[in-house]
N, C-alpha and C positions, 0 to 999 in steps of 0.2 A: 580827625574831623568828627564832630558829633552830629548824629541824625536826630533832630528834635521830634521827628514823627515816629521813631521806632519805639516799640514797647520793650519791656525788660527781656523777654525771650529773644527778640531780634537783636538787642544790644549785646547779649551774651552768646549769640549764635557762633561767633568766631571761635569760642572756646571748645566747641565740639569737633573741631578739625585738627588733624596733626599739624605740627609746627611747620612742616614743609609744604602744606597745602596753600593754594592761593587764597582761600577763604579763611585762613587762620589770622589774617590781618583784618581788624574791624573796619578799616577804611574801605577795603575791597568789598566786604559784606554790605556796607552802606551803599557803595556804588551799584552793586548787583540789585539790591532792593529798589533803589531809585530808578535805575534804568529799566528794570522790569515793569515798574509802575508806569513809567513814561511810555514805554512801548505798548503796554496794554491799552492805554488811553489814546494812543496815536499809531494805529496799525500801519498807516501809510509811511510813517518814519521807519518802522521796522522793515518794511519792504524795500525802502530806498537806502537806508543807512546800514542795515545789518545784512539783508539778503542781497543787496547791491543790484536790485532790479529797477530798471528805468520804467516809469509809468507816466501817463499823461495826467494833467491837472485834474480832469474830471474823474479819473480813476483814483487819484489820491483823495479827493472829496468823498467818493464812494466808500473807500476803505475806512476813512476816519469815521463816517457816520455809521457804518456797519459795526464798527468797533465799540461805539458808545450807546447803541440802541438795542433794545430787546425785541423789537418788532419792526422789520424792514421789508418794504415792498418796492420793487423796481420794475417798471414797465419800460422796455427799451426796444428800439428798432432792430432789424436784422443787421448783423455785422458790427454791433456796438460793443463787442468783446465781453458779452455777458459771461460766457463760460470761463474766460480768462480771469475775470474778477472773482467769480465763485471759487475757482481753484486757489487763487492767491489769498483770498480772505480765509479760506479753510486752513491753509498752511500757517498763516500768521496767527490765527486763534489757537491752533494746536501748539505752536511753539511757546506762546506767552502764557498758556494755561495748561499745566501738566494734567494728565489723566482726563483730558477733554474727549468726549465722544461726540463726533459730528456724523450725522446721517445725511447722505446726499440722495435725494429721491426724484424720480421723474416718471412719466407715464410708461416709459419703456426702460428696461434695465440697461440696454445698450446706449441710450442717450446719456445716462449718468456715468456709465463706464468710460465714455469718451473723455470726460473731464479728468478722470484719473489717468487713463492711458495716454491721452494726447496732450492735455494741458499740464498736469503735474509731472508725469514721468518723462515725456519727450520734450516738453518745452521749458517749464519752470526749473526743473532740476539741471537741465543743460545750461540755463542762464545763470544759475546761482550755486556755486560750490558750498556756501554756508547752508543752503537748504538741503543739499545732498548729505551733508554731515548730520543734519537734524533728523533725517529719515532713516530708520533702521531697516525697513523692508517694505516691499509692496507685493501683496498677493493678488494676482490677476489671473483668474481662471473662470471657467463656466459657472461655477457655483458661488465663488466668493471674490469680491473686489474690495480690498482693504489696504489703506496706507497706515503703516505702523511707525510712530515717532519714538525716538529714544527716551523721551520723558513720559511715556505711557499713554500719550494721546493717539486717537485713531480717527480716520475718515473712512466710513463704510458706505458702500453703494447698496441701497435697498429699493426694490421695485415698489412702485405705488400700486399695490394690488393686495389681494388676500394672502399672497405668499410672503408678504413683508411683516407679518405679525411676529411679536416676541423680541423686538430690538428695543434698546434704550438709547436716549440721546440727550445731550445738553444743548445742542444746537441742531435744528432740523432745517435743511435747505431744500425747498421745492423748486426744482429747475423746470422751466416752462410749465408753470403750475396751471395754466389755463387748460392743459390737456389732461390734468389729473381729475378723477372723479371726486366730487365733493364728499360723498359718503366715505370714500377711502381716506381722504384727508381728515375727516372728523373722527372716524372710528379706528383708524390704524396709525396714521402718521402723528397726529397731535398727541395721542396717548403715549408715544415714545418718550415725551419730554419729561425730564427730571432735573432736580438741582444737582449741580456738579459737586460731588463730595471729595474735595481735596483732602489728603491725609491729615493736614493740620487742623481741619475743621472737626475732626473726631476728638480733639483734645480741648481741655479747658485752658484758658477762658474763651477760646474761639468758638467752641461748640454752642455756647449760649448767646453768642452775639449775632442777632438776626440781621444786622446791617452788613454782615460779611457774606450772607447767603447770596448766591448768584442765581438770578432768575434765568430759566432757559430762554434761548434765543430762537425766534421763528423768522425765517427769511423766505420770502416769496418773490421769485424772479420769472418774468415772462415777457413775450412780445404782446402787442395789443390784440384785442378780439372784439367782435361785434357786441354792442351793449343790447342784448336781447334777453336779459334775465340771467345771463351767465353768472355763476357765483364769484368769478374773479373780481367783479366790480363791487361786490360786498366787501371783499378784502381791501380793495383800493380805497373805498369810501371810509372804511374803518380807520385805515392808516392816516388818511387825510384829516379826519376829525380829531384823532388823538394827537397828531402832530401839532395842529393849531391850538390844542388845549394843553400843550406843554408836557405831554407824556414822552416816555422813552421810545419814541416811534418816529420813523421817517418814511416819506413817500418820494420817490425819485423817478423821473421820466426823461428819456432821450429820444430824439428823432434822428433822421438821417444826417442832419447838419453836423452832428458830433463826429460822424465818420469822415465827413469832408474836412472838417476843421483840423483833425489830427492825422490826416493822410492815411486813414485806414482804407478808404476807398476814394477813387478819383471821380470827377464829374463825368468823365466818359463812361466809366462803369455804371454810374447811376442812370445815365441816359439809356444805356443798353438794357439795364434791368427794367426801367419803366416801359420800354418797348414791348418786352415779353410778358409783363405782368398785366392782369386785368385791373381796372380802376379801383375796385374795392380792396383787393389784395395789396395794391400799392399804398392805399391810405392806411391800412392796418399794419402791414409789415414794415413799411419804410417811413411814412409820415407819422406813424405811431399815434393815430387819432383814435378817439373813443367814438365810434360810429354807431348811431342808433338806427334801428330798423324803421323803414318808412311805414307809417300807419296806413297808407293807401296801398301797400304791397299785397298782392294776392298770394305770393309765396314767401315764406319766412326763411331766414338764414338757417335757423335750427332745423327746420323741415328738410332742408337740403343736406346740411352737414351730418345730420343723424343717419343719412343713407350712405355716407362715405365709408364703406366697409371693404370695398374690393381691393385685393392685393395681387390679383392675377391680371397683368397687363398684356395686351396684344400689340404687335407691331407688324405692319405689312411687309412684303418682300421688297428687297432692293433690286433694281432692274438688272444689274450685273449677275446677281445670284440666280435670277430667273433664267437668264441666257445660259448660265453655266450649269443649270439643272440642279442647283442646290435646294435642299428642303428648307422650309422656313423654321428656324429654331425657336421661334416665338409662337408657332401655331398652337391652338388649343383643341384638344380632342373633343369631338362632339359627344354629348351624352344622349342616351336613349330618349327619343321624343323631343329633342332640342330643335329649335328653329332659330335661324340667324337672318338678320336683315341689315341692310345698309340704308339708313334714312337720310334724305338729302334736302337741304334748303339751298336753293340756287340763287346766286347773285349774277347780275349781268352788266354791271357798271364797274369797270376796272379802276382801282385806286380810290374807290369810294370808301371813306373812313368807317362808315357804319354799315357796310354791305359786303360781307364775305360769304362764299359758299362753304357750307358745313356738312361734313359727312360723318354720321354717327354709326358706329358698328355696335349692334345690340344683339346679345344672346338672350333667347327666351327659353327658360327651363320650366317644364310643367311641374307643379307641386300638388300634393294631395295629403289628406289626413286619413289615417287608417283607424277605424273603430273595430274592435274585435271582442267577442265574448265566446262563451263555450260553444255556441251553436253556429255562429257565422262571422264572417269578416266583411265589413262595409268600407269601401274606399270612396271618399268624397273629394273630388277634384277641386282645387283651389284657384286654378288659373296659372298664368305664367309669371315667374320672377324675371324682371327685366334687368339685365346686367350690361353695363356700359364699359367694356375693356379698352375702347379706343375711340377717340374723337379727333377729326382732322379738319383744319380750316384751309381754304384755298382762295386766293384773290379772284374776284369775279372777272368776267370778260369773255374769253374765248370759250364758246359753248362746246366745241369739239374736245378741247383739252379737259374740260370738266366731265364730259361724258366718258372720255377715256379713263379718267381717274376713278370714276364710279365703277367702271367695268373691271379695273384692276383690283379695287377693294373687294368687289363682289367675288372675284376668284380667290384672292388671298385669304379672305375671311371665311371662305367656303359658305357663302351666304345662300339663302333660299329665296329671298325676296328683296326687292328694291322699293323703298317708299319715296315717291318723287313729288315735289311741289310743282304742279304743272301750270301755275298762273303765269301770265305774261310770257316770257321767253322760255319757260320750263318745257314747253312743248317741243322746242328745238332739241333739247337734251333727249327727250323721249324718242324723237325721230332718229337721232344718231344711234341710240341703244337698240332701235328696231332693225338696224341694218347690220350686216357683217362688218366688224371693225378690225382693222389691222393695227397692231401696236408696234411701231418701228423700234422703240427703245427696248422692248422685250423680245421682239421677233416672234410675236404670237398673233394668231387670228382668232377673234372672239365670235362665236355664233350669235345670231340675233335673238333679242328678247322682245316681248310685247306686253301691252297693258292687260291686266286681268279683270279690271272692274269698270271699264268704260269701252263699250263697243266702238264708238266713233274713233277713239284713240287707237284701238286695236286694229281698225281697218285702214288707218292712214297709210301704212306701209305693209302690204300683205306679204307674208312669208309663212308657208305652211309648217316650217320647221321651228319657228320662233316659240320659245317657251313663255307661257303667260305668268310672269313673275313680278311684273311692275305694278305696284299699287299707286294709282294717280290720285292726288288730292287737289281739288279746286275749292279752297276754303271760302265759305260764306261767313257772315257774322255769327250765325247760330252755330255753325260747325266749329269755328274758332273757339266759341264759348264752351262747347262740349269737350273740345280737345283740352282746354285749360282746366276744366273741372276734373277730367279724367287724370291728367298729370298730377294735379294736387292730391286727388284721392289716393293714387298709387304711392305717392311720396309719403303721405300721412300714414298709410297702412304698412309702410316699410317694404313694399314690393319692388323697389328700385335700388339697385346696387351701383354706386358711383365709386370711382377710384379714390383711394386715400389721398391726402394732401401731399404736396411735393416734399415738404420737410421730412415727413414720415417715410416717403418713398426713398429719399436719398439715404436714409438710415437703414431701412430694413429690406428694401427690394433692389434698388439699382446696384448696390455693391456686389450683388450676386452675379451680375453680368460682367464678365471679364473685360469686354470691350469698354464698358463705361468706366471701370476702375482704372484701366491702364491708359486711356487716351487723354491727350491734352488739348485736342482740337475742340474749341468751344461750340462749333457748329454741330459736331457729332454728339457732344454731350447734350446739346439742346434737343437733338433727335430723340434721345432716350427720355428726356424730361417732358417733352411736348404733350403727350397724352394727359399727364397730371396737370400741366398748366392749362390745357384746354378744358379739363374738367372743372378746374377752379374758375375759369372764365365763364363756363356754363352756369355755375352757381352764382357768380357775381351778377351776370346778366339777368338771371331769372329773378333773384330777390330784388333787383332794382326796377323791375317792371311794376307799373301801376295799372289799376283797372277802373272802369266805369261800368255801372250796372244800368241796364235799360229798365225804366219803370214799367214799360208796357209788356215786354216779353220776359224780363228777368235774365236775359242773356247778358254776359259781360264782354267788355272789350278790353283786351290786354294791349298796352302800348308802352313803348320806351320813353325815357325822359331825355330831352336834349339830344346830344349826339351819341347816346348809348345805343348798344346793339341788342337785338333779340334773335339773331339768326341761329345761335346755338340752342336757345330755348325752342325755336320753331322746329329745328331738326330733331331734337330729342322728343318733344311732345308729339310730333307727327308719328314718329316711330312707336311711341307708347300707345297712341290711339289705334294704329293699325293692329297692334297686338291685342287690343280690346276686341277687335272684330274677329281675330283668330280664336280668342277665348270663347266666343259664342259657340264655335264648333267643338272646342275642347270640352266645354261644360255641358254640351247637349246630351252626353251620355248619362248625366245625372238627372234625367227627366223626371224622376219621382220626387225630386226635392226642389224647393223654392229657393231661388237666389235673388237677392235684392241688390241691383246695381244702380239704384237711383241715387242722385247726388243730394245730400241733405245740407244745403248751403243757403 
């Protein structure tokens, strides 16, 4: 059989092999050349026919387009098998193009490492004996994670950070690229890219044939994110424009319907997920929407997420542990000068969709700047850093149960103060806290507490032993305006630390808890995930609030839209405002210096 597309070198290639070799037959050489060309142009057929891996039709389309394009952007919902596709594509490309160098990068090394250890090593290699035969070795340790193929190709995990410098790649895959810093992508990852120098390209006539040069491949894969100026949307828009203009580019997007269509998730699962997700996270992570920030919003999404730095989570004690005298393994040691508060927004209508009681546990750490010269040292106090290691929601209704839960959190968190919204029925909570309370579930009696900033409230129930630790808030329109400005100012100045998002927590925090890693009970898993979900709900609620400004007073009115909530915002902002009042005492020692706390809005 004659291959009319073969050049002279290819036609005579069979002569370079011993007579006993499979490739000593020119027909076999032609078959290898044509099949390799076919598989390079149809990676989905390589996966199905050669590797014997069953894939869904949408995954076949993905593999095909990834195989023929040099610039690929995929924005897909959670559970759309993004990691599986990345792993399979990388293996297929390495097999069909010898000496290929693929770099796999993400915001954290562990995130990319899972694609090697879980998807390639534990999943794909078990599914495909031919793939096992193609892979020579996998190095998987703390310092290096590399897949070595027998044909000289490699897949290397590289962190998207300053530590990732010095690598080279023919294909760079940015996994969950919305979490990667743009400067890192521009200055570190993109410069990795070089043309693949296959050995035959070093010889004539191939070395002079520009049409045989392979442009490097850039692949960006992520879930959706808020369109608030984030650089991911520049990449998306670039891919969209180039695709419409016939470039070697493709943009692909999938929402949760793809997971239902192909039985990756059930409708029951999706309903459960929707119940525990806040509306904004649901739209971004599952509906895969490109959500723009509300121009009437007083708080921006970037303002909130830029403060998601906290990796130390707190969990209150379980009732049985208290009864058995067990110490709380999640307790956090108090620092010198630290103050802790439980800030409460109270709900009184049970089952009301937009009315929950919220309890925010906040740590206040004093910060200062030291100025020192040869003669003296000057310490300038900067106020409190507000740290939110735990937020809890509770359905409104029974005022005694709510008061009891506040008292439990007060003890478990080793709090110093309670901030309480005393409007409407909040006074009933205050009355319960002002009495001796017996906790039947824990078998503990709690001593009384009293109001510290309102004499009328403090005298409602007289008890000489009650500690004055309850800060009552009866918000007026002006006070609510002051509270909102204060919360925004402290967010803008980076003085508030919120828990990192759940996906990061599942990767770097929760696996450290033995109970979380070993349990199969979804309710218990939710217990560990809840503080991160509540934090995300706080962010979602806060950025969804709109405001109106009074032309007479300049005060603003913060309000929710439709059935949205603002109870988490209220709890957090009230606690933040109380710490403003404590800061006045903290900063009073710096009496020789001027501090401007005015709001420039």
